[in-house]
C-alpha positions in Angstrom: -55.2 -71.1 -27.9 -58.8 -70.5 -29.1 -59.5 -74.0 -30.2 -61.2 -76.2 -27.6 -59.5 -79.6 -27.5 -62.1 -82.5 -27.5 -59.7 -85.4 -27.5 -58.6 -86.8 -24.1 -55.0 -86.1 -23.1 -52.6 -88.8 -22.2 -50.8 -88.6 -18.9 -47.6 -87.5 -20.7 -49.5 -84.8 -22.5 -51.0 -83.6 -19.2 -47.6 -83.5 -17.6 -46.2 -81.5 -20.5 -49.1 -79.1 -20.3 -48.7 -78.6 -16.5 -45.0 -77.9 -17.0 -45.7 -75.5 -19.8 -48.2 -73.7 -17.6 -45.6 -73.4 -14.8 -43.1 -72.0 -17.3 -45.6 -69.6 -18.8 -46.7 -68.3 -15.3 -43.1 -67.8 -14.3 -42.4 -65.8 -17.5 -45.6 -63.8 -17.0 -44.5 -62.9 -13.4 -41.1 -61.7 -14.7 -42.8 -59.7 -17.5 -45.2 -58.0 -15.0 -42.2 -57.1 -12.7 -40.5 -55.5 -15.7 -43.6 -53.6 -16.6 -44.1 -52.5 -13.0 -40.5 -51.1 -13.0 -41.3 -49.2 -16.2 -44.5 -47.7 -14.7 -42.5 -46.8 -11.5 -40.1 -44.9 -13.7 -42.3 -43.3 -16.3 -45.9 -43.5 -15.0 -49.0 -45.2 -16.4 -48.7 -46.9 -19.8 -51.5 -47.1 -22.4 -51.2 -50.1 -24.6 -54.1 -50.3 -27.1 -57.3 -50.0 -25.1 -55.7 -50.9 -21.7 -53.9 -48.7 -19.2 -51.3 -50.3 -17.0 -50.9 -48.5 -13.7 -51.3 -48.9 -10.0 -54.7 -48.7 -8.4 -55.4 -48.3 -4.8 -57.5 -50.7 -2.7 -58.9 -50.0 0.7 -59.6 -52.4 3.5 -60.4 -51.9 7.2 -59.0 -53.6 10.2 -60.7 -53.4 13.6 -59.6 -54.3 17.0 -62.0 -56.2 19.2 -63.3 -53.1 21.0 -63.8 -51.2 17.8 -65.6 -54.1 16.2 -67.9 -54.3 19.2 -68.6 -50.6 19.0 -69.2 -50.9 15.2 -71.8 -53.6 15.9 -73.5 -51.4 18.5 -73.6 -48.5 16.0 -75.1 -50.6 13.3 -77.7 -51.9 15.7 -78.5 -48.3 16.8 -79.4 -47.6 13.2 -82.0 -50.4 13.4 -80.0 -52.8 11.3 -78.9 -56.3 12.2 -75.1 -56.1 12.6 -74.7 -59.7 11.6 -76.0 -58.9 8.1 -72.8 -56.9 7.7 -70.2 -58.6 9.9 -68.8 -62.1 9.4 -65.9 -64.2 10.4 -63.1 -64.7 8.0 -61.7 -68.2 7.3 -58.5 -67.2 9.0 -60.4 -66.2 12.2 -62.4 -69.4 12.2 -59.1 -71.4 11.8 -57.6 -69.4 14.7 -60.7 -70.3 16.8 -59.7 -74.0 16.3 -63.2 -75.4 16.3 -64.1 -78.5 14.3 -66.5 -78.3 11.4 -69.0 -80.4 13.3 -69.1 -77.6 16.0 -69.3 -74.8 13.5 -72.2 -76.6 11.7 -74.4 -75.8 14.6 -74.1 -72.1 13.9 -73.7 -71.9 10.1 -73.4 -73.6 6.8 -70.1 -74.7 5.2 -69.5 -73.2 1.8 -66.8 -75.1 -0.2 -65.2 -73.6 -3.3 -63.3 -75.7 -5.7 -60.1 -74.1 -6.7 -57.8 -75.3 -9.4 -54.1 -74.7 -8.8 -50.8 -76.4 -8.4 -49.0 -77.0 -5.1 -45.8 -78.6 -3.9 -46.0 -82.4 -4.0 
């Protein structure tokens, strides 16, 4: 769909579009699973100028003592450890503090995300 629609949608059109998006995303998920199975069996697949294959990602997990030692090592290099270390939203939720309490220490960053959810 390369044409941008300028006319406003009716509620019924919006509902139909939402349902079509759900159907398309479900079909896409199934297609990707089939393609993954192919790649599992035969290896990477080149299709036109794209290669479909697995890629590795790396992430680190630190226990409290390791994180403290990392902060000390960063500081020993003459750097501010807090320029490199931050709290995840999961960690902040686990802490259980209200936004008003957290606002004394930092700035709230809100991101608008468009997605469907169960009604």
